[in-house]
Residue frames as qw, qx, qy, qz and C-alpha x, y, z in Angstrom:
[[0.654, 0.531, 0.243, 0.481, 197.56, -8.88, 114.33],
 [0.020, 0.938, -0.051, 0.341, 197.99, -5.31, 115.59],
 [0.650, -0.703, 0.283, 0.057, 200.10, -6.54, 118.51],
 [0.853, 0.049, 0.312, 0.414, 202.39, -8.43, 116.12],
 [0.446, 0.719, 0.128, 0.517, 202.94, -5.34, 113.94],
 [0.270, -0.923, 0.121, -0.247, 203.50, -3.14, 117.00],
 [0.786, -0.499, 0.311, 0.188, 206.04, -5.56, 118.49],
 [0.771, 0.305, 0.268, 0.490, 207.83, -5.86, 115.13],
 [0.210, 0.865, 0.050, 0.453, 208.00, -2.07, 114.84],
 [0.495, -0.838, 0.205, -0.098, 209.35, -1.71, 118.41],
 [0.859, -0.226, 0.318, 0.331, 212.03, -4.37, 117.81],
 [0.618, 0.558, 0.203, 0.515, 213.07, -2.64, 114.58],
 [0.055, -0.932, 0.062, -0.353, 213.39, 0.70, 116.38],
 [0.700, -0.658, 0.267, 0.067, 215.46, -0.88, 119.15],
 [0.841, 0.075, 0.293, 0.448, 217.82, -2.47, 116.63],
 [0.400, 0.745, 0.127, 0.519, 218.19, 0.82, 114.74],
 [0.322, -0.911, 0.127, -0.223, 218.79, 2.73, 117.99],
 [0.820, -0.436, 0.284, 0.236, 221.44, 0.21, 119.04],
 [0.737, 0.351, 0.246, 0.523, 223.18, 0.56, 115.70],
 [0.143, 0.875, 0.028, 0.461, 223.18, 4.33, 115.94],
 [0.571, -0.797, 0.190, -0.047, 224.57, 4.16, 119.49],
 [0.853, -0.155, 0.293, 0.404, 227.40, 1.95, 118.27],
 [0.549, 0.588, 0.206, 0.557, 228.13, 4.30, 115.37],
 [0.020, -0.837, 0.012, -0.547, 228.04, 7.40, 117.57],
 [0.772, -0.503, -0.283, 0.268, 229.88, 6.16, 120.62],
 [0.559, -0.027, -0.055, 0.827, 232.91, 8.40, 120.10],
 [0.019, -0.509, -0.219, -0.832, 230.77, 11.41, 119.22],
 [0.588, -0.691, -0.334, -0.254, 228.66, 10.89, 122.34],
 [0.741, -0.376, -0.219, 0.512, 231.78, 10.64, 124.53],
 [0.362, 0.195, 0.055, 0.910, 233.09, 13.90, 123.06],
 [0.265, -0.622, -0.285, -0.680, 229.77, 15.65, 123.71],
 [0.713, -0.620, -0.323, 0.048, 229.68, 14.37, 127.29],
 [0.654, -0.181, -0.118, 0.725, 233.25, 15.57, 127.81],
 [0.141, 0.403, 0.169, 0.888, 232.33, 18.95, 126.34],
 [0.477, -0.696, -0.318, -0.433, 229.40, 19.23, 128.77],
 [0.767, -0.508, -0.256, 0.298, 231.48, 18.20, 131.77],
 [0.469, -0.436, 0.101, 0.761, 234.41, 20.49, 130.90],
 [0.409, 0.848, 0.337, 0.018, 232.93, 23.33, 128.86],
 [0.578, 0.286, 0.097, 0.758, 235.16, 25.50, 126.73],
 [0.219, -0.499, -0.266, 0.795, 235.85, 29.06, 127.71],
 [0.084, 0.169, -0.336, -0.923, 235.06, 30.70, 124.38],
 [0.522, 0.414, 0.601, -0.442, 231.27, 30.81, 123.82],
 [0.272, 0.156, 0.738, 0.597, 229.92, 29.94, 120.36],
 [0.312, 0.200, -0.029, -0.928, 227.61, 32.18, 118.46],
 [0.713, 0.283, 0.434, -0.473, 224.22, 31.14, 117.14],
 [0.646, 0.597, -0.335, -0.337, 225.45, 30.65, 113.57],
 [0.225, 0.458, -0.858, 0.058, 228.21, 28.21, 114.51],
 [0.422, -0.029, 0.792, -0.441, 225.86, 26.33, 116.84],
 [0.743, 0.431, 0.177, -0.480, 223.29, 25.99, 114.04],
 [0.542, 0.589, -0.565, -0.201, 225.96, 24.79, 111.62],
 [0.012, -0.330, 0.918, -0.218, 227.23, 22.19, 114.07],
 [0.580, 0.141, 0.623, -0.505, 223.69, 21.01, 114.79],
 [0.747, 0.522, -0.070, -0.406, 222.86, 20.67, 111.10],
 [0.369, 0.557, -0.742, -0.053, 226.17, 18.90, 110.50],
 [0.237, -0.190, 0.893, -0.333, 225.52, 16.44, 113.34],
 [0.699, 0.311, 0.413, -0.495, 222.00, 15.76, 112.06],
 [0.663, 0.596, -0.341, -0.296, 223.32, 15.22, 108.54],
 [0.150, 0.464, -0.867, 0.103, 226.01, 12.91, 109.90],
 [0.482, -0.009, 0.758, -0.439, 223.38, 10.95, 111.83],
 [0.765, 0.463, 0.156, -0.419, 221.18, 10.55, 108.73],
 [0.490, 0.641, -0.567, -0.166, 224.23, 9.65, 106.66],
 [0.071, -0.361, 0.909, -0.196, 225.33, 6.91, 109.05],
 [0.700, 0.140, 0.508, -0.482, 221.88, 5.33, 108.86],
 [0.683, 0.511, -0.362, -0.376, 222.72, 4.23, 105.31],
 [0.063, 0.401, -0.910, 0.083, 224.79, 1.40, 106.81],
 [0.533, 0.090, 0.715, -0.444, 221.53, -0.31, 107.76],
 [0.733, 0.536, 0.086, -0.411, 220.54, -0.55, 104.08],
 [0.682, -0.135, 0.612, 0.377, 222.13, -3.34, 101.98],
 [0.500, 0.822, -0.028, -0.272, 223.33, -2.14, 98.57],
 [0.856, 0.124, 0.255, 0.431, 225.78, -3.07, 95.85],
 [0.355, -0.420, 0.214, 0.807, 228.56, -0.99, 94.35],
 [0.159, 0.321, 0.636, 0.683, 226.64, -0.69, 91.06],
 [0.179, -0.804, -0.558, -0.099, 223.64, 0.80, 92.86],
 [0.395, -0.715, -0.097, 0.568, 225.88, 3.27, 94.69],
 [0.329, -0.136, 0.426, 0.832, 227.52, 4.39, 91.42],
 [0.025, 0.551, 0.655, 0.516, 224.11, 4.90, 89.77],
 [0.300, -0.844, -0.422, 0.143, 222.85, 6.89, 92.75],
 [0.424, -0.537, 0.095, 0.723, 226.03, 9.00, 92.76],
 [0.241, 0.153, 0.547, 0.787, 225.60, 9.75, 89.05],
 [0.122, -0.727, -0.602, -0.307, 221.99, 10.81, 89.62],
 [0.398, -0.785, -0.245, 0.406, 223.03, 13.04, 92.53],
 [0.380, -0.271, 0.292, 0.835, 225.67, 14.70, 90.34],
 [0.089, 0.430, 0.616, 0.655, 223.02, 15.36, 87.67],
 [0.279, -0.822, -0.490, -0.076, 220.89, 16.99, 90.35],
 [0.127, 0.827, -0.177, 0.518, 223.82, 19.22, 91.38],
 [0.691, -0.669, 0.234, -0.138, 224.88, 17.43, 94.59],
 [0.706, 0.509, -0.446, 0.212, 228.60, 16.75, 94.22],
 [0.310, -0.679, 0.537, -0.393, 229.55, 16.69, 97.89],
 [0.273, 0.267, -0.921, 0.076, 231.07, 13.51, 99.25],
 [0.190, 0.095, 0.851, -0.480, 228.38, 12.76, 101.91],
 [0.533, 0.156, -0.147, -0.819, 225.52, 13.19, 99.40],
 [0.594, 0.040, -0.759, -0.264, 225.28, 9.44, 98.73],
 [0.244, -0.105, -0.838, 0.477, 225.22, 8.64, 102.45],
 [0.275, 0.189, 0.336, -0.881, 222.52, 11.23, 103.07],
 [0.577, 0.122, -0.441, -0.677, 220.47, 9.84, 100.19],
 [0.583, -0.064, -0.809, -0.047, 220.56, 6.26, 101.46],
 [0.110, -0.116, -0.693, 0.703, 220.07, 7.49, 105.03],
 [0.430, 0.117, 0.058, -0.893, 216.90, 9.24, 103.89],
 [0.639, 0.034, -0.632, -0.437, 215.72, 5.98, 102.32],
 [0.437, -0.147, -0.829, 0.318, 216.01, 4.41, 105.79],
 [0.021, -0.165, -0.487, 0.857, 214.68, 7.33, 107.82],
 [0.399, 0.003, -0.226, -0.889, 211.65, 8.23, 105.70],
 [0.597, -0.219, -0.718, -0.284, 209.88, 4.82, 106.08],
 [0.380, -0.247, -0.708, 0.542, 210.40, 4.99, 109.85],
 [0.102, 0.126, 0.193, -0.968, 208.90, 8.49, 110.00],
 [0.517, -0.079, -0.443, -0.728, 205.90, 7.43, 107.93],
 [0.566, -0.239, -0.789, 0.028, 205.34, 4.37, 110.14],
 [0.208, -0.225, -0.560, 0.770, 205.46, 6.58, 113.23],
 [0.291, 0.050, -0.077, -0.952, 202.94, 8.96, 111.64],
 [0.588, -0.152, -0.647, -0.461, 200.65, 6.05, 110.78],
 [0.485, -0.245, -0.771, 0.333, 200.95, 4.66, 114.30],
 [0.079, -0.196, -0.401, 0.891, 200.29, 8.04, 115.94],
 [0.372, 0.051, -0.194, -0.907, 197.35, 8.95, 113.70],
 [0.520, 0.110, 0.761, -0.371, 195.63, 5.57, 113.97],
 [0.548, 0.424, -0.342, -0.635, 195.07, 5.23, 110.23],
 [0.309, 0.266, -0.901, -0.146, 196.05, 1.55, 110.31],
 [0.484, -0.025, 0.670, -0.562, 193.00, 0.45, 112.29],
 [0.795, 0.348, -0.016, -0.496, 191.16, -0.75, 109.17],
 [0.963, 0.229, -0.058, 0.131, 193.92, -2.86, 107.59],
 [0.445, -0.811, 0.307, 0.224, 197.25, -2.64, 109.39],
 [0.738, -0.083, 0.506, 0.438, 199.27, -4.83, 107.01],
 [0.493, 0.648, 0.387, 0.433, 198.41, -2.86, 103.85],
 [0.073, -0.992, -0.036, -0.100, 198.82, 0.55, 105.50],
 [0.540, -0.702, 0.381, 0.266, 202.23, -0.23, 106.99],
 [0.713, 0.119, 0.515, 0.461, 203.37, -1.87, 103.74],
 [0.341, 0.828, 0.282, 0.345, 202.33, 1.25, 101.82],
 [0.278, -0.952, 0.125, 0.041, 204.09, 3.48, 104.35],
 [0.665, -0.434, 0.471, 0.383, 207.31, 1.48, 104.07],
 [0.634, 0.366, 0.505, 0.457, 207.15, 1.34, 100.26],
 [0.189, 0.923, 0.201, 0.267, 206.34, 5.02, 99.79],
 [0.412, -0.874, 0.213, 0.143, 208.97, 6.03, 102.33],
 [0.707, -0.226, 0.493, 0.455, 211.59, 3.96, 100.54],
 [0.511, 0.469, 0.498, 0.520, 210.71, 5.36, 97.10],
 [0.019, -0.963, -0.245, 0.113, 210.11, 8.99, 98.17],
 [0.345, -0.697, 0.329, 0.535, 213.82, 10.02, 98.01],
 [0.456, 0.084, 0.688, 0.558, 214.03, 8.57, 94.48],
 [0.207, 0.787, 0.543, 0.207, 211.01, 10.61, 93.35],
 [0.193, -0.934, -0.031, 0.298, 212.42, 13.75, 94.96],
 [0.444, -0.454, 0.500, 0.589, 215.80, 13.22, 93.30],
 [0.414, 0.372, 0.686, 0.468, 214.18, 12.62, 89.90],
 [0.083, 0.924, 0.373, 0.032, 212.27, 15.88, 90.25],
 [0.312, -0.821, 0.199, 0.436, 215.45, 17.78, 91.17],
 [0.491, -0.114, 0.629, 0.592, 217.21, 16.33, 88.11],
 [0.305, 0.644, 0.614, 0.339, 214.36, 17.39, 85.82],
 [0.090, -0.966, -0.179, 0.161, 214.35, 20.92, 87.29],
 [0.402, -0.639, 0.381, 0.534, 218.10, 21.30, 86.86],
 [0.461, 0.151, 0.685, 0.543, 217.98, 20.01, 83.28],
 [0.187, 0.836, 0.494, 0.149, 215.21, 22.50, 82.51],
 [0.216, -0.918, 0.057, 0.326, 217.31, 25.35, 83.91],
 [0.474, -0.354, 0.560, 0.580, 220.30, 24.25, 81.83],
 [0.398, 0.468, 0.664, 0.427, 218.21, 24.10, 78.64],
 [0.038, 0.942, 0.331, -0.022, 216.83, 27.58, 79.36],
 [0.267, -0.878, 0.208, 0.337, 220.25, 29.13, 79.93],
 [0.742, -0.020, 0.485, 0.463, 222.10, 27.40, 77.10],
 [0.461, 0.727, 0.298, 0.413, 221.39, 30.01, 74.34],
 [0.169, -0.977, 0.098, -0.089, 222.56, 32.86, 76.59],
 [0.703, -0.500, 0.408, 0.299, 225.68, 30.86, 77.40],
 [0.703, 0.293, 0.440, 0.476, 226.43, 30.39, 73.70],
 [0.221, 0.920, 0.155, 0.285, 225.93, 34.10, 73.01],
 [0.382, -0.884, 0.263, 0.055, 228.41, 35.04, 75.73],
 [0.770, -0.206, 0.470, 0.379, 230.87, 32.45, 74.45],
 [0.573, 0.610, 0.344, 0.427, 230.60, 33.94, 70.94],
 [0.026, -0.985, 0.018, -0.171, 231.18, 37.46, 72.30],
 [0.579, -0.700, 0.379, 0.176, 234.24, 36.36, 74.30],
 [0.769, 0.057, 0.480, 0.418, 235.73, 34.38, 71.40],
 [0.439, 0.754, 0.272, 0.407, 235.21, 37.24, 68.95],
 [0.215, -0.969, 0.110, -0.053, 236.81, 39.62, 71.47],
 [0.387, 0.694, -0.582, 0.175, 240.06, 37.63, 71.20],
 [0.533, -0.455, 0.640, -0.315, 239.86, 35.20, 74.10],
 [0.222, 0.180, -0.940, -0.185, 240.54, 31.51, 73.69],
 [0.642, -0.323, -0.538, -0.440, 237.75, 28.99, 74.21],
 [0.597, -0.264, -0.640, 0.405, 239.11, 28.01, 77.65],
 [0.138, -0.089, -0.287, 0.944, 239.28, 31.63, 78.80],
 [0.393, -0.200, -0.314, -0.841, 235.85, 32.29, 77.30],
 [0.631, -0.337, -0.689, -0.113, 234.43, 29.36, 79.25],
 [0.437, -0.289, -0.545, 0.655, 235.78, 30.66, 82.56],
 [0.037, 0.014, 0.031, -0.999, 234.61, 34.21, 81.78],
 [0.494, -0.269, -0.505, -0.655, 231.12, 33.04, 80.81],
 [0.581, -0.356, -0.710, 0.176, 230.86, 31.01, 84.01],
 [0.255, -0.224, -0.390, 0.856, 231.62, 34.16, 86.02],
 [0.203, -0.043, -0.179, -0.962, 229.13, 36.31, 84.10],
 [0.593, -0.256, -0.561, -0.518, 226.27, 33.78, 84.37],
 [0.241, 0.021, -0.824, 0.513, 226.74, 33.19, 88.10],
 [0.241, 0.228, 0.509, -0.794, 223.56, 35.08, 89.03],
 [0.560, 0.253, -0.237, -0.752, 221.44, 34.85, 85.85],
 [0.907, 0.088, -0.332, -0.244, 221.83, 31.09, 85.27],
 [0.398, -0.661, 0.608, -0.189, 223.55, 29.49, 88.28],
 [0.908, -0.001, 0.417, -0.038, 223.09, 25.91, 87.06],
 [0.750, 0.625, -0.004, 0.217, 224.81, 26.62, 83.73],
 [0.061, 0.863, -0.414, 0.284, 227.51, 28.65, 85.46],
 [0.690, -0.481, 0.523, -0.139, 228.19, 25.80, 87.87],
 [0.916, 0.202, 0.325, 0.124, 228.63, 23.29, 85.06],
 [0.539, 0.782, -0.122, 0.287, 230.79, 25.67, 83.02],
 [0.274, -0.813, 0.466, -0.216, 232.92, 26.26, 86.11],
 [0.844, -0.227, 0.485, 0.021, 233.50, 22.51, 86.30],
 [0.801, 0.536, 0.138, 0.229, 234.51, 22.48, 82.62],
 [0.210, 0.884, -0.284, 0.305, 236.97, 25.34, 83.19],
 [0.555, -0.649, 0.497, -0.155, 238.33, 23.63, 86.31],
 [0.918, 0.044, 0.374, 0.123, 238.95, 20.38, 84.43],
 [0.641, 0.705, -0.011, 0.303, 240.72, 22.25, 81.64],
 [0.091, -0.871, 0.399, -0.270, 242.95, 24.04, 84.14],
 [0.752, -0.429, 0.494, -0.074, 243.79, 20.69, 85.71],
 [0.095, -0.477, 0.774, 0.405, 245.16, 19.49, 82.36],
 [0.582, 0.305, 0.751, -0.072, 242.26, 17.47, 81.01],
 [0.194, 0.102, 0.601, 0.769, 241.81, 17.72, 77.22],
 [0.321, 0.132, 0.038, -0.937, 239.12, 20.07, 76.03],
 [0.564, -0.037, -0.636, -0.525, 237.16, 17.33, 74.27],
 [0.447, -0.205, -0.838, 0.237, 237.06, 15.20, 77.43],
 [0.006, -0.179, -0.465, 0.867, 235.97, 18.16, 79.56],
 [0.471, 0.104, -0.153, -0.863, 233.01, 18.94, 77.28],
 [0.572, -0.075, -0.777, -0.251, 232.12, 15.24, 77.07],
 [0.287, -0.213, -0.775, 0.521, 231.99, 15.11, 80.86],
 [0.234, 0.133, 0.163, -0.949, 229.77, 18.20, 80.78],
 [0.597, 0.007, -0.471, -0.649, 227.32, 16.32, 78.58],
 [0.547, -0.116, -0.826, 0.073, 227.49, 13.19, 80.75],
 [0.107, -0.128, -0.622, 0.765, 226.94, 15.13, 83.99],
 [0.360, 0.180, 0.128, -0.906, 223.87, 16.96, 82.74],
 [0.290, 0.243, 0.918, 0.118, 222.40, 14.27, 80.44],
 [0.363, 0.703, 0.223, -0.570, 220.81, 17.03, 78.31],
 [0.735, 0.426, 0.451, 0.275, 220.47, 16.46, 74.58],
 [0.278, 0.952, 0.005, 0.131, 221.34, 20.07, 73.68],
 [0.353, -0.802, 0.474, 0.084, 224.54, 19.90, 75.71],
 [0.773, -0.053, 0.586, 0.236, 225.44, 16.62, 74.00],
 [0.597, 0.707, 0.289, 0.245, 224.97, 18.26, 70.61],
 [0.003, -0.980, 0.193, -0.049, 227.05, 21.23, 71.72],
 [0.569, -0.573, 0.561, 0.183, 229.94, 19.05, 72.89],
 [0.759, 0.249, 0.532, 0.281, 229.86, 17.12, 69.58],
 [0.405, 0.886, 0.137, 0.180, 229.88, 20.38, 67.60],
 [0.202, -0.914, 0.352, 0.028, 232.84, 21.76, 69.57],
 [0.701, -0.313, 0.598, 0.230, 234.82, 18.53, 69.23],
 [0.691, 0.487, 0.448, 0.292, 234.22, 18.43, 65.48],
 [0.200, 0.974, -0.014, 0.106, 235.10, 22.12, 65.14],
 [0.388, -0.773, 0.486, 0.124, 238.38, 21.56, 66.97],
 [0.758, -0.051, 0.602, 0.246, 239.15, 18.44, 64.94],
 [0.595, 0.564, 0.439, 0.368, 238.51, 20.00, 61.50],
 [0.407, -0.169, 0.025, 0.897, 239.82, 23.48, 62.36],
 [0.024, 0.685, 0.504, 0.526, 236.65, 25.45, 61.60],
 [0.029, -0.436, 0.209, -0.875, 235.77, 28.77, 63.22],
 [0.214, -0.294, -0.836, 0.410, 234.50, 28.25, 66.76],
 [0.167, 0.287, 0.249, -0.910, 232.65, 31.59, 66.83],
 [0.486, 0.117, -0.453, -0.738, 230.63, 30.77, 63.69],
 [0.426, -0.113, -0.897, -0.045, 229.94, 27.27, 64.97],
 [0.105, -0.306, -0.703, 0.633, 228.65, 28.58, 68.30],
 [0.292, 0.249, 0.018, -0.923, 226.53, 31.24, 66.61],
 [0.512, 0.029, -0.654, -0.555, 224.88, 28.71, 64.28],
 [0.379, -0.202, -0.884, 0.184, 224.28, 26.33, 67.17],
 [0.039, 0.271, 0.490, -0.828, 222.75, 29.14, 69.26],
 [0.442, 0.176, -0.230, -0.849, 220.36, 30.04, 66.45],
 [0.497, -0.043, -0.825, -0.266, 219.47, 26.36, 66.09],
 [0.213, -0.240, -0.811, 0.489, 218.67, 26.11, 69.79],
 [0.228, 0.277, 0.249, -0.899, 216.45, 29.20, 69.68],
 [0.506, 0.110, -0.518, -0.681, 214.63, 27.85, 66.63],
 [0.432, -0.126, -0.893, 0.023, 214.12, 24.54, 68.39],
 [0.043, -0.272, -0.648, 0.710, 212.78, 26.31, 71.48],
 [0.374, 0.229, -0.058, -0.897, 210.38, 28.36, 69.34],
 [0.530, 0.026, -0.719, -0.449, 209.16, 25.20, 67.64],
 [0.290, -0.194, -0.878, 0.328, 208.59, 23.55, 71.01],
 [0.155, 0.287, 0.397, -0.858, 206.53, 26.53, 72.14],
 [0.489, 0.182, -0.354, -0.776, 204.49, 26.40, 68.94],
 [0.453, -0.052, -0.880, -0.136, 203.96, 22.68, 69.46],
 [0.117, -0.268, -0.761, 0.578, 202.73, 23.25, 73.01],
 [0.303, 0.280, 0.107, -0.905, 200.40, 26.00, 71.76],
 [0.507, 0.095, -0.617, -0.595, 198.99, 23.67, 69.10],
 [0.348, -0.135, -0.918, 0.137, 198.27, 21.05, 71.75],
 [0.145, 0.102, 0.499, -0.848, 196.12, 23.43, 73.81],
 [0.572, 0.044, -0.270, -0.773, 193.12, 23.00, 71.50],
 [0.663, -0.065, -0.736, -0.122, 193.10, 19.27, 72.22],
 [0.312, -0.075, -0.728, 0.606, 193.73, 19.75, 75.94],
 [0.265, -0.006, 0.211, -0.941, 190.81, 22.22, 76.22],
 [0.539, -0.169, -0.649, -0.510, 188.28, 19.57, 75.18],
 [0.487, -0.276, -0.788, 0.257, 188.14, 17.95, 78.62],
 [0.060, -0.258, -0.433, 0.862, 187.55, 21.19, 80.60],
 [0.356, 0.027, -0.286, -0.889, 184.93, 22.23, 78.03],
 [0.561, -0.188, -0.732, -0.338, 183.04, 18.96, 78.25],
 [0.527, -0.324, -0.724, 0.304, 183.19, 18.44, 82.01],
 [0.256, -0.414, -0.400, 0.776, 183.03, 22.02, 83.37],
 [0.092, 0.221, -0.136, -0.961, 181.94, 24.67, 80.84],
 [0.329, -0.165, -0.705, -0.606, 179.23, 22.83, 78.89],
 [0.324, -0.484, -0.797, 0.163, 177.26, 21.75, 82.01],
 [0.115, -0.459, -0.307, 0.825, 177.26, 25.34, 83.24],
 [0.178, 0.120, -0.399, -0.892, 176.04, 26.58, 79.86],
 [0.329, -0.307, -0.835, -0.317, 173.27, 23.97, 79.84],
 [0.248, -0.526, -0.667, 0.465, 172.13, 25.07, 83.31],
 [0.018, -0.408, -0.068, 0.910, 172.14, 28.75, 82.36],
 [0.248, 0.096, -0.529, -0.806, 170.45, 28.32, 78.94],
 [0.471, -0.227, -0.773, -0.359, 168.06, 25.46, 79.58],
 [0.176, -0.201, -0.754, 0.601, 167.37, 26.10, 83.28],
 [0.304, 0.230, 0.208, -0.901, 164.73, 28.86, 82.86],
 [0.560, 0.096, -0.531, -0.629, 163.00, 26.94, 80.07],
 [0.427, -0.103, -0.893, 0.101, 162.87, 23.82, 82.26],
 [0.012, 0.229, 0.615, -0.755, 161.36, 25.83, 85.14],
 [0.437, 0.208, -0.081, -0.871, 158.70, 27.37, 82.85],
 [0.561, 0.043, -0.728, -0.392, 157.83, 23.97, 81.39],
 [0.281, -0.147, -0.876, 0.364, 157.54, 22.45, 84.86],
 [0.198, 0.256, 0.405, -0.855, 155.19, 25.25, 86.00],
 [0.509, 0.176, -0.374, -0.755, 153.10, 24.82, 82.79],
 [0.492, -0.045, -0.860, -0.125, 152.70, 21.09, 83.42],
 [0.087, -0.204, -0.749, 0.625, 151.62, 21.80, 86.98],
 [0.372, 0.251, 0.109, -0.887, 148.87, 24.17, 85.75],
 [0.558, 0.104, -0.617, -0.544, 147.67, 21.59, 83.24],
 [0.358, -0.107, -0.910, 0.180, 147.43, 18.91, 85.92],
 [0.079, 0.302, 0.583, -0.750, 145.34, 21.25, 88.15]]
């Protein structure tokens, strides 16, 4: 059984290596030519590191060709990557390349460590499954972190928008100015606002730009904000008052969430009290009495 798994793993590695050699034939010829006829101008360490990282990323990205996928799956993965803040073109290739490379690395680790001696089939199946799903878990965590940062920076963004609008700037100019001011304090919000300002400069309608902001982030507060701005523009109400009311609503909602989390602590403390604190109290309080009683019973028996 072990020989069958080992032979299967070796054949899979050979096929993958052959595919990579076919993909990288031109790149390998260029590197050989560069070694044979080196350039006169030497490269610094920074450029060498950038080229190495780029070649590694290109290698991982080209491994995605080994993974069968449909266009619907690619579009869903691209949307998730955009929500996590990865808008570069090779992000999808790197993601699917990681889904191919991670199972191979885990199988190599299992083979080198000898963990699979007990039950090789289950261990290798777990390694392949976890390696395939690990990039999805990592991406989901990055999306949740970015959404949390956007929720945290949204009230400050609204305050700056109100200040810029009341100072006489239009909403488009206020959006670009707020994106510049929040570049260091809230980079995630500033990045998304920069995209909104860029779409508006390109000629996209304001309503569509804010709708795309809500779709990119998939945050409920941003969705509410885009709806409020669209309604304010449609009915001609004051944008500054609308933004101020919405900012106060967001702060109230955040305060209520904090109060809710604080109210839940009493229930969450039951399990540490029962399993950790109460046994220690019983040992401290009843321990001396138990020792005295045990000594008293010994004297009575003698």
